[in-house]
N, C-alpha and C positions, 0 to 999 in steps of 0.2 A: 504493500500500500504506500509506503514512504517513497520508494523508488518511482512508482507511477506518478505520485503527486509532484515530486521534484521535476520529473521530465515534462509534466504538463506546464509547469511554471517556467522552466528553463530547457527548452528542447535542445538536444545535442550536447548537453553538458556531460562531462566525464564524472562518473561516480566511482569512488574507491571505498570498498568495505574493508575496514581494518579492525583487527581484534587479536586477543591473546589466544593461547592454544585451546582454551575452552570453546572457542567458536570454530575450530577446525573440524567441521563435520561434513560428511559426504554430501548431504542434501544441500547444505549452504553453498559449498563450492560449486556443485553442479548447477544450482539455480543461478548463481552469478554468471557462470559461463554461458548458459542458455539465454540470459537476458542482457548480455553485454556490460556487465558490471565487473570492474576490476577488483581484485581482492589481494590482501596481504595479511595473513594470519600466522601466528605462531603454530608450531607443531611439536608435540612432545618427542623426546628422545626414545629410541628403541634400538635393539641390536643391529638391525639392518641399516638404519640411517647412520648410526655410529660407524659401522663397517665401511659404508660407502664414502664417508668423509674422513676415514682414519688417517690418510696420508696428510691431509691439511692439519689435523689435530696433532699429529706427530711433529710436523714442521714447527707449529707454534710452541710446542713443548721444548723442542731443541733450541729454538731461538731464546726462549726464556732461560734455559739452563746456561746458555753462553753469556747472556747479558745481565741476568738477574732482574730484568725489568718486565713489566706487563707487555704481553704480545697479543696483537689482534690481527688475524688474517681472515680474508673473506674469499668465498668461492661459491660454487653451486653444484648440485647433483640433480639427476632425474630420478625421482622416487615414486613408486606406485604402492600404495597401501592395499591390503587385501580386498577392501570394499570399493576400491577405485576402478573405473573402467579403463583408465590409461595412466601413464606416468605424468607427473606434474613437476614443475620447477620448484626446487627447494633451495633457498639461500642458506649458506653456512657461515656462521661467525665462529671461527676457531680462536678462542681467547684462553690464554694461560696466565694465571696470577700466582702470587706467592703461595696462596692456599691450594693451588691445583688448577685443573682444567675447568673452564666455565663456558662450554659451547652453547650456542643458541641456533635454532633452526626456524625458518619462516617459509611457508609455501605461498606462491604468488603466481599470477598470470600477467604481471606487469613486466615490461621490458626495461632494461637498463643495468647499470653497474651494480653488483650485489652490495657493495659497501654503501653506496649512495642511497639505494633503496632502503637498506636497513637503518642507517643513521638518520637520514633526512625524512623518510616517510614512515617507517614502522615505529621507530622510537619516539616520534612526535606524538604518539598516542598518550605518552606520559603527561603532556600538557593538558590533553583532554581530561585525563583522570584527575588532574589537579582542579579543574573547573568543577567536576562532579563532586569532589571532596569539599570544595569551597561552598557549594550549595548545601550539601548535607550538614556540614558543621556550622556554618555561619547563618544559614537560613532555616536551620532545624528541619530540613526536609526528610530526615531519617527517623523522625519521631512517629512511632506506630503503636502508641499505648492505648488507643481506643479498642473497644471490643468488637466493633463492626468494621468490615472491610471498606465500605464506602467512606466512612469517617476518616480512616487512615489515608485513603486515596485522595480525599479532599485536602488533607494536610499537605500531602506531597505536591498537589497541584498549586496550592497557594504558596508553598515554598519556592516552587519553580517560577511562579509569576513574580514573586518578590525579587528573585535573583535576576530575572530579565529586566525588571525596572531599574535595579541598581547597576546592572551592566550598562544600560543606556546612559545613566548618569555618568558613569565612569568613562565611557567611550566618547560621548558627545559633549557632556557638560564639563569634564575635567581634563580633557586632552591638553597636553603641554604643561600641566601643573605637577606639583609634587605628589599628588594623589592619583595621577593618571594610571598607575599600575598597582594601586593599593588593593588589598583583598576587600571583598564586599563587607566582611566583618569590620574592617577598619573604617570603611565609609559609613557603615551604620553607627559605629561608635562616635565618630568625629563630626559627622554632618547631620545625623538624624537623632541620635540619642543625646540631645542637649536641651537645656532649658530655654524656653522662649515663650513670649506672650503672642497669641494669635488673635487678631481682631478681624472680624468678617462683617461686611455689609453687602448690600445688593450688587455692588459693582466691583469689589475687589477684596482680596485677602491680604492682610498685612502681617508679616512676621517681624516681631521686635526681639532681636537677640541682645544678649548682654554686651555691653561695650568692651568687656574683657574676653569675649569668646575668641580663641586663637584662630579659628577657621572661618570667621565671618566673611573674609574676603573671598575665599573659595566658595562659600555658600552663595554669596551674591553673584559670583561669576557663573556658577552652574545654573542658577535661576535665570539669569539673563540669556544664556545660550540655549536653554531649553524652552524659554517662553515662546508661545506661538506668534 
């Protein structure tokens, strides 16, 4: 449903599905291939994958033993799981640290250099996870203490709505300021969770902040930028 809606709004756009190894499922990969969706998902280690990439793993270990420093080598293999109809491209990150080997594997139908795809595309999902964590922790979107499913769902929806509103303030109202990259929890604390007197009449709403409020200049700037 999401892919269909995105393509209705932006025909011809390239969609990339990115996830950790929990999303590496036969039906997901097959659906993406049938519908022209690119994917980049982690895949768990197993003896066959390790065996196919053993030469690269050994090279990373040898370089670490000679230098004593962390080594990262990248390559790719063609791997076919037992439930797959055909082999797929698997990127290999052969990393060796002081504590031992730390390999990672990613299955993809994207073209390009393995290291660039891994570092620039796959690992960028960490920033996405930071935004999810920001919503959960700062907007209390993970609270599910009600006994009814719909009540808990409503809490999550209001938490998401609050995050979107604060993101718009951060992106449009505070760009170029010292709070342009602040967490939404910081924005809530320094711009919203402050004392003020609000006077409302038929034509306007007046916020009267304390003269000693340290962020009144940013509050005023954000209001001016967001005003219709």
